[in-house]
Gaussian input, Z-matrix of N, CA and C with variables (Angstrom, degrees):
# hf/3-21g

backbone

0 1
 N
 C     1     B1
 C     2     B2     1     A1
 N     3     B3     2     A2     1     D1
 C     4     B4     3     A3     2     D2
 C     5     B5     4     A4     3     D3
 N     6     B6     5     A5     4     D4
 C     7     B7     6     A6     5     D5
 C     8     B8     7     A7     6     D6
 N     9     B9     8     A8     7     D7
 C    10    B10     9     A9     8     D8
 C    11    B11    10    A10     9     D9
 N    12    B12    11    A11    10    D10
 C    13    B13    12    A12    11    D11
 C    14    B14    13    A13    12    D12
 N    15    B15    14    A14    13    D13
 C    16    B16    15    A15    14    D14
 C    17    B17    16    A16    15    D15
 N    18    B18    17    A17    16    D16
 C    19    B19    18    A18    17    D17
 C    20    B20    19    A19    18    D18
 N    21    B21    20    A20    19    D19
 C    22    B22    21    A21    20    D20
 C    23    B23    22    A22    21    D21
 N    24    B24    23    A23    22    D22
 C    25    B25    24    A24    23    D23
 C    26    B26    25    A25    24    D24
 N    27    B27    26    A26    25    D25
 C    28    B28    27    A27    26    D26
 C    29    B29    28    A28    27    D27
 N    30    B30    29    A29    28    D28
 C    31    B31    30    A30    29    D29
 C    32    B32    31    A31    30    D30
 N    33    B33    32    A32    31    D31
 C    34    B34    33    A33    32    D32
 C    35    B35    34    A34    33    D33
 N    36    B36    35    A35    34    D34
 C    37    B37    36    A36    35    D35
 C    38    B38    37    A37    36    D36
 N    39    B39    38    A38    37    D37
 C    40    B40    39    A39    38    D38
 C    41    B41    40    A40    39    D39
 N    42    B42    41    A41    40    D40
 C    43    B43    42    A42    41    D41
 C    44    B44    43    A43    42    D42
 N    45    B45    44    A44    43    D43
 C    46    B46    45    A45    44    D44
 C    47    B47    46    A46    45    D45
 N    48    B48    47    A47    46    D46
 C    49    B49    48    A48    47    D47
 C    50    B50    49    A49    48    D48
 N    51    B51    50    A50    49    D49
 C    52    B52    51    A51    50    D50
 C    53    B53    52    A52    51    D51
 N    54    B54    53    A53    52    D52
 C    55    B55    54    A54    53    D53
 C    56    B56    55    A55    54    D54
 N    57    B57    56    A56    55    D55
 C    58    B58    57    A57    56    D56
 C    59    B59    58    A58    57    D57
 N    60    B60    59    A59    58    D58
 C    61    B61    60    A60    59    D59
 C    62    B62    61    A61    60    D60
 N    63    B63    62    A62    61    D61
 C    64    B64    63    A63    62    D62
 C    65    B65    64    A64    63    D63
 N    66    B66    65    A65    64    D64
 C    67    B67    66    A66    65    D65
 C    68    B68    67    A67    66    D66
 N    69    B69    68    A68    67    D67
 C    70    B70    69    A69    68    D68
 C    71    B71    70    A70    69    D69
 N    72    B72    71    A71    70    D70
 C    73    B73    72    A72    71    D71
 C    74    B74    73    A73    72    D72
 N    75    B75    74    A74    73    D73
 C    76    B76    75    A75    74    D74
 C    77    B77    76    A76    75    D75
 N    78    B78    77    A77    76    D76
 C    79    B79    78    A78    77    D77
 C    80    B80    79    A79    78    D78
 N    81    B81    80    A80    79    D79
 C    82    B82    81    A81    80    D80
 C    83    B83    82    A82    81    D81
 N    84    B84    83    A83    82    D82
 C    85    B85    84    A84    83    D83
 C    86    B86    85    A85    84    D84
 N    87    B87    86    A86    85    D85
 C    88    B88    87    A87    86    D86
 C    89    B89    88    A88    87    D87
 N    90    B90    89    A89    88    D88
 C    91    B91    90    A90    89    D89
 C    92    B92    91    A91    90    D90
 N    93    B93    92    A92    91    D91
 C    94    B94    93    A93    92    D92
 C    95    B95    94    A94    93    D93
 N    96    B96    95    A95    94    D94
 C    97    B97    96    A96    95    D95
 C    98    B98    97    A97    96    D96
 N    99    B99    98    A98    97    D97
 C   100   B100    99    A99    98    D98
 C   101   B101   100   A100    99    D99
 N   102   B102   101   A101   100   D100
 C   103   B103   102   A102   101   D101
 C   104   B104   103   A103   102   D102
 N   105   B105   104   A104   103   D103
 C   106   B106   105   A105   104   D104
 C   107   B107   106   A106   105   D105
 N   108   B108   107   A107   106   D106
 C   109   B109   108   A108   107   D107
 C   110   B110   109   A109   108   D108
 N   111   B111   110   A110   109   D109
 C   112   B112   111   A111   110   D110
 C   113   B113   112   A112   111   D111
 N   114   B114   113   A113   112   D112
 C   115   B115   114   A114   113   D113
 C   116   B116   115   A115   114   D114
 N   117   B117   116   A116   115   D115
 C   118   B118   117   A117   116   D116
 C   119   B119   118   A118   117   D117
 N   120   B120   119   A119   118   D118
 C   121   B121   120   A120   119   D119
 C   122   B122   121   A121   120   D120
 N   123   B123   122   A122   121   D121
 C   124   B124   123   A123   122   D122
 C   125   B125   124   A124   123   D123
 N   126   B126   125   A125   124   D124
 C   127   B127   126   A126   125   D125
 C   128   B128   127   A127   126   D126
 N   129   B129   128   A128   127   D127
 C   130   B130   129   A129   128   D128
 C   131   B131   130   A130   129   D129
 N   132   B132   131   A131   130   D130
 C   133   B133   132   A132   131   D131
 C   134   B134   133   A133   132   D132
 N   135   B135   134   A134   133   D133
 C   136   B136   135   A135   134   D134
 C   137   B137   136   A136   135   D135
 N   138   B138   137   A137   136   D136
 C   139   B139   138   A138   137   D137
 C   140   B140   139   A139   138   D138
 N   141   B141   140   A140   139   D139
 C   142   B142   141   A141   140   D140
 C   143   B143   142   A142   141   D141
 N   144   B144   143   A143   142   D142
 C   145   B145   144   A144   143   D143
 C   146   B146   145   A145   144   D144
 N   147   B147   146   A146   145   D145
 C   148   B148   147   A147   146   D146
 C   149   B149   148   A148   147   D147
 N   150   B150   149   A149   148   D148
 C   151   B151   150   A150   149   D149
 C   152   B152   151   A151   150   D150
 N   153   B153   152   A152   151   D151
 C   154   B154   153   A153   152   D152
 C   155   B155   154   A154   153   D153
 N   156   B156   155   A155   154   D154
 C   157   B157   156   A156   155   D155
 C   158   B158   157   A157   156   D156
 N   159   B159   158   A158   157   D157
 C   160   B160   159   A159   158   D158
 C   161   B161   160   A160   159   D159
 N   162   B162   161   A161   160   D160
 C   163   B163   162   A162   161   D161
 C   164   B164   163   A163   162   D162
 N   165   B165   164   A164   163   D163
 C   166   B166   165   A165   164   D164
 C   167   B167   166   A166   165   D165
 N   168   B168   167   A167   166   D166
 C   169   B169   168   A168   167   D167
 C   170   B170   169   A169   168   D168
 N   171   B171   170   A170   169   D169
 C   172   B172   171   A171   170   D170
 C   173   B173   172   A172   171   D171
 N   174   B174   173   A173   172   D172
 C   175   B175   174   A174   173   D173
 C   176   B176   175   A175   174   D174
 N   177   B177   176   A176   175   D175
 C   178   B178   177   A177   176   D176
 C   179   B179   178   A178   177   D177
 N   180   B180   179   A179   178   D178
 C   181   B181   180   A180   179   D179
 C   182   B182   181   A181   180   D180
 N   183   B183   182   A182   181   D181
 C   184   B184   183   A183   182   D182
 C   185   B185   184   A184   183   D183
 N   186   B186   185   A185   184   D184
 C   187   B187   186   A186   185   D185
 C   188   B188   187   A187   186   D186
 N   189   B189   188   A188   187   D187
 C   190   B190   189   A189   188   D188
 C   191   B191   190   A190   189   D189
 N   192   B192   191   A191   190   D190
 C   193   B193   192   A192   191   D191
 C   194   B194   193   A193   192   D192
 N   195   B195   194   A194   193   D193
 C   196   B196   195   A195   194   D194
 C   197   B197   196   A196   195   D195
 N   198   B198   197   A197   196   D196
 C   199   B199   198   A198   197   D197
 C   200   B200   199   A199   198   D198

   B1=1.4500
   B2=1.5150
   B3=1.2952
   B4=1.4516
   B5=1.4922
   B6=1.3292
   B7=1.4610
   B8=1.5232
   B9=1.3528
   B10=1.4677
   B11=1.5259
   B12=1.3044
   B13=1.4484
   B14=1.4970
   B15=1.3261
   B16=1.4766
   B17=1.5431
   B18=1.3229
   B19=1.5177
   B20=1.4734
   B21=1.3520
   B22=1.5039
   B23=1.5286
   B24=1.3167
   B25=1.4871
   B26=1.5482
   B27=1.2810
   B28=1.4890
   B29=1.5097
   B30=1.3821
   B31=1.4297
   B32=1.5268
   B33=1.3145
   B34=1.4688
   B35=1.5429
   B36=1.3008
   B37=1.4452
   B38=1.5325
   B39=1.3050
   B40=1.4767
   B41=1.5417
   B42=1.3160
   B43=1.5000
   B44=1.5165
   B45=1.3535
   B46=1.4460
   B47=1.5411
   B48=1.3591
   B49=1.4887
   B50=1.5067
   B51=1.3283
   B52=1.4815
   B53=1.4762
   B54=1.3633
   B55=1.4584
   B56=1.4548
   B57=1.3434
   B58=1.4778
   B59=1.5486
   B60=1.3440
   B61=1.4729
   B62=1.5268
   B63=1.3436
   B64=1.4598
   B65=1.5184
   B66=1.3409
   B67=1.4456
   B68=1.5354
   B69=1.3582
   B70=1.4697
   B71=1.4835
   B72=1.3618
   B73=1.4755
   B74=1.4995
   B75=1.3118
   B76=1.4855
   B77=1.5169
   B78=1.3648
   B79=1.4776
   B80=1.5191
   B81=1.3600
   B82=1.4832
   B83=1.5290
   B84=1.2893
   B85=1.4558
   B86=1.5386
   B87=1.3216
   B88=1.4221
   B89=1.5237
   B90=1.3040
   B91=1.4576
   B92=1.5545
   B93=1.3330
   B94=1.4513
   B95=1.5379
   B96=1.3368
   B97=1.4729
   B98=1.5177
   B99=1.2809
   B100=1.4570
   B101=1.5394
   B102=1.3463
   B103=1.4291
   B104=1.5365
   B105=1.3153
   B106=1.4594
   B107=1.5096
   B108=1.3261
   B109=1.4457
   B110=1.5173
   B111=1.3251
   B112=1.4834
   B113=1.5122
   B114=1.3201
   B115=1.4260
   B116=1.5719
   B117=1.3406
   B118=1.4671
   B119=1.5205
   B120=1.3186
   B121=1.4564
   B122=1.4708
   B123=1.2723
   B124=1.4540
   B125=1.5209
   B126=1.3103
   B127=1.4948
   B128=1.5492
   B129=1.3119
   B130=1.4743
   B131=1.5242
   B132=1.3345
   B133=1.4811
   B134=1.5280
   B135=1.2792
   B136=1.4751
   B137=1.5471
   B138=1.3454
   B139=1.4434
   B140=1.4838
   B141=1.3945
   B142=1.4889
   B143=1.5308
   B144=1.3609
   B145=1.4652
   B146=1.5171
   B147=1.3958
   B148=1.4770
   B149=1.5048
   B150=1.3351
   B151=1.4343
   B152=1.5332
   B153=1.3497
   B154=1.4966
   B155=1.5481
   B156=1.3224
   B157=1.4944
   B158=1.4902
   B159=1.3404
   B160=1.4834
   B161=1.5423
   B162=1.2975
   B163=1.4268
   B164=1.5598
   B165=1.3631
   B166=1.4473
   B167=1.4998
   B168=1.3323
   B169=1.4400
   B170=1.5577
   B171=1.3105
   B172=1.4499
   B173=1.4982
   B174=1.3333
   B175=1.4615
   B176=1.5082
   B177=1.3091
   B178=1.4577
   B179=1.5324
   B180=1.2881
   B181=1.4835
   B182=1.4826
   B183=1.3255
   B184=1.4928
   B185=1.5203
   B186=1.3405
   B187=1.4550
   B188=1.5434
   B189=1.3653
   B190=1.4638
   B191=1.5001
   B192=1.3173
   B193=1.4677
   B194=1.4515
   B195=1.3277
   B196=1.4731
   B197=1.5672
   B198=1.3236
   B199=1.4688
   B200=1.5347
   A1=108.13
   A2=117.65
   A3=123.49
   A4=110.68
   A5=118.30
   A6=124.04
   A7=107.25
   A8=114.60
   A9=122.18
   A10=112.13
   A11=116.87
   A12=119.42
   A13=115.14
   A14=116.97
   A15=123.93
   A16=111.54
   A17=118.05
   A18=123.67
   A19=109.98
   A20=115.88
   A21=120.65
   A22=108.72
   A23=115.26
   A24=120.63
   A25=106.75
   A26=116.46
   A27=122.21
   A28=110.08
   A29=116.20
   A30=122.07
   A31=108.40
   A32=117.20
   A33=120.48
   A34=107.44
   A35=116.35
   A36=123.34
   A37=108.29
   A38=115.70
   A39=120.35
   A40=107.35
   A41=116.65
   A42=121.81
   A43=107.49
   A44=117.35
   A45=122.19
   A46=106.24
   A47=114.02
   A48=119.85
   A49=111.76
   A50=118.57
   A51=120.71
   A52=115.11
   A53=117.34
   A54=120.70
   A55=113.65
   A56=118.75
   A57=121.01
   A58=107.89
   A59=115.93
   A60=120.60
   A61=109.09
   A62=114.76
   A63=120.37
   A64=108.73
   A65=114.77
   A66=121.50
   A67=114.47
   A68=116.67
   A69=118.90
   A70=112.23
   A71=117.40
   A72=123.46
   A73=106.44
   A74=114.96
   A75=123.03
   A76=106.44
   A77=113.76
   A78=119.58
   A79=107.30
   A80=112.26
   A81=120.34
   A82=111.24
   A83=116.72
   A84=124.46
   A85=112.29
   A86=113.63
   A87=122.68
   A88=110.23
   A89=115.67
   A90=118.87
   A91=109.29
   A92=116.18
   A93=122.98
   A94=105.58
   A95=119.44
   A96=118.02
   A97=111.25
   A98=115.57
   A99=127.08
   A100=105.64
   A101=114.46
   A102=117.18
   A103=109.76
   A104=115.52
   A105=118.45
   A106=115.52
   A107=119.85
   A108=120.80
   A109=111.36
   A110=116.57
   A111=121.64
   A112=108.95
   A113=116.22
   A114=120.08
   A115=106.86
   A116=114.49
   A117=117.13
   A118=110.01
   A119=114.98
   A120=121.78
   A121=107.37
   A122=118.76
   A123=123.30
   A124=111.17
   A125=115.12
   A126=120.74
   A127=105.90
   A128=114.76
   A129=117.90
   A130=112.55
   A131=118.97
   A132=124.35
   A133=110.99
   A134=117.12
   A135=122.99
   A136=107.45
   A137=116.97
   A138=123.11
   A139=107.93
   A140=115.67
   A141=118.14
   A142=107.12
   A143=112.30
   A144=120.36
   A145=107.43
   A146=111.91
   A147=114.08
   A148=110.69
   A149=116.59
   A150=123.15
   A151=113.95
   A152=116.52
   A153=121.20
   A154=111.41
   A155=116.12
   A156=121.00
   A157=113.39
   A158=117.49
   A159=120.04
   A160=108.77
   A161=114.57
   A162=122.98
   A163=110.56
   A164=118.43
   A165=121.88
   A166=108.95
   A167=116.79
   A168=122.26
   A169=106.06
   A170=116.46
   A171=123.35
   A172=115.98
   A173=113.37
   A174=115.29
   A175=111.49
   A176=117.91
   A177=120.40
   A178=108.30
   A179=115.22
   A180=121.32
   A181=110.76
   A182=114.85
   A183=121.50
   A184=105.26
   A185=115.82
   A186=121.08
   A187=109.85
   A188=112.90
   A189=118.73
   A190=114.02
   A191=117.41
   A192=121.10
   A193=113.05
   A194=120.90
   A195=122.24
   A196=108.69
   A197=116.29
   A198=121.31
   A199=111.41
   D1=162.11
   D2=-176.26
   D3=-90.89
   D4=129.32
   D5=174.75
   D6=-98.85
   D7=106.88
   D8=-179.08
   D9=-59.87
   D10=-40.72
   D11=-178.64
   D12=-60.92
   D13=-38.78
   D14=-178.20
   D15=-100.91
   D16=-9.24
   D17=-176.76
   D18=52.51
   D19=51.42
   D20=174.83
   D21=-145.31
   D22=159.43
   D23=174.63
   D24=-85.53
   D25=138.14
   D26=-178.57
   D27=-125.62
   D28=152.05
   D29=175.39
   D30=-66.87
   D31=144.61
   D32=178.47
   D33=-146.18
   D34=160.73
   D35=179.37
   D36=-67.85
   D37=134.52
   D38=176.44
   D39=-114.23
   D40=130.33
   D41=-176.57
   D42=-124.91
   D43=121.41
   D44=174.95
   D45=-66.95
   D46=141.24
   D47=-179.17
   D48=-57.78
   D49=-33.34
   D50=178.90
   D51=-69.67
   D52=-11.61
   D53=176.44
   D54=-95.18
   D55=0.54
   D56=175.72
   D57=-70.86
   D58=141.39
   D59=-176.08
   D60=-117.99
   D61=140.91
   D62=174.72
   D63=-64.11
   D64=138.28
   D65=179.63
   D66=85.25
   D67=-3.78
   D68=178.51
   D69=-99.97
   D70=159.12
   D71=175.82
   D72=-120.13
   D73=149.61
   D74=-178.65
   D75=-130.96
   D76=127.11
   D77=-175.38
   D78=-106.92
   D79=137.63
   D80=177.25
   D81=-77.17
   D82=159.15
   D83=10.16
   D84=-86.98
   D85=138.46
   D86=172.94
   D87=-164.68
   D88=169.74
   D89=-178.84
   D90=-125.41
   D91=123.00
   D92=177.65
   D93=-95.97
   D94=125.80
   D95=-175.24
   D96=-135.95
   D97=156.74
   D98=174.86
   D99=-146.52
   D100=172.30
   D101=179.24
   D102=-65.27
   D103=119.68
   D104=176.50
   D105=88.62
   D106=-1.58
   D107=179.26
   D108=-157.04
   D109=157.94
   D110=174.97
   D111=-149.98
   D112=158.95
   D113=177.59
   D114=-140.09
   D115=114.01
   D116=178.21
   D117=-79.92
   D118=139.81
   D119=168.41
   D120=-104.42
   D121=118.84
   D122=-177.45
   D123=-83.81
   D124=163.38
   D125=174.33
   D126=-56.53
   D127=129.91
   D128=179.18
   D129=94.12
   D130=5.12
   D131=176.62
   D132=-114.84
   D133=145.08
   D134=177.53
   D135=-129.76
   D136=132.30
   D137=173.49
   D138=-108.16
   D139=131.87
   D140=175.45
   D141=-132.33
   D142=156.97
   D143=179.09
   D144=-126.75
   D145=123.05
   D146=-178.40
   D147=-87.16
   D148=-179.50
   D149=-172.24
   D150=-63.07
   D151=-17.81
   D152=177.15
   D153=-93.87
   D154=0.90
   D155=179.87
   D156=85.35
   D157=10.98
   D158=179.45
   D159=-80.03
   D160=128.72
   D161=-178.56
   D162=-90.50
   D163=128.75
   D164=177.56
   D165=-123.55
   D166=132.41
   D167=-179.83
   D168=-114.87
   D169=123.95
   D170=179.29
   D171=-131.04
   D172=153.43
   D173=169.44
   D174=-77.77
   D175=145.46
   D176=176.93
   D177=-122.60
   D178=164.23
   D179=179.91
   D180=-63.33
   D181=134.48
   D182=170.30
   D183=-129.08
   D184=120.13
   D185=-176.36
   D186=-103.99
   D187=125.44
   D188=179.20
   D189=56.23
   D190=33.23
   D191=178.77
   D192=76.36
   D193=8.84
   D194=-177.20
   D195=-127.22
   D196=151.80
   D197=-179.76
   D198=-69.22

């Protein structure tokens, strides 16, 4: 993924969509991917999956530019 602050590409965690678990939360930066599509989670974003399988993406607090 691209780090805007440093203007460079950086390694990030990659999670296959079939590994996502109900009731879990995933904090960016990371990349959720499937065949033919991907969804980046940026620093300061959290993805969660409820018991019905509904995915929610939210901004989370980032203090002083750090998690």
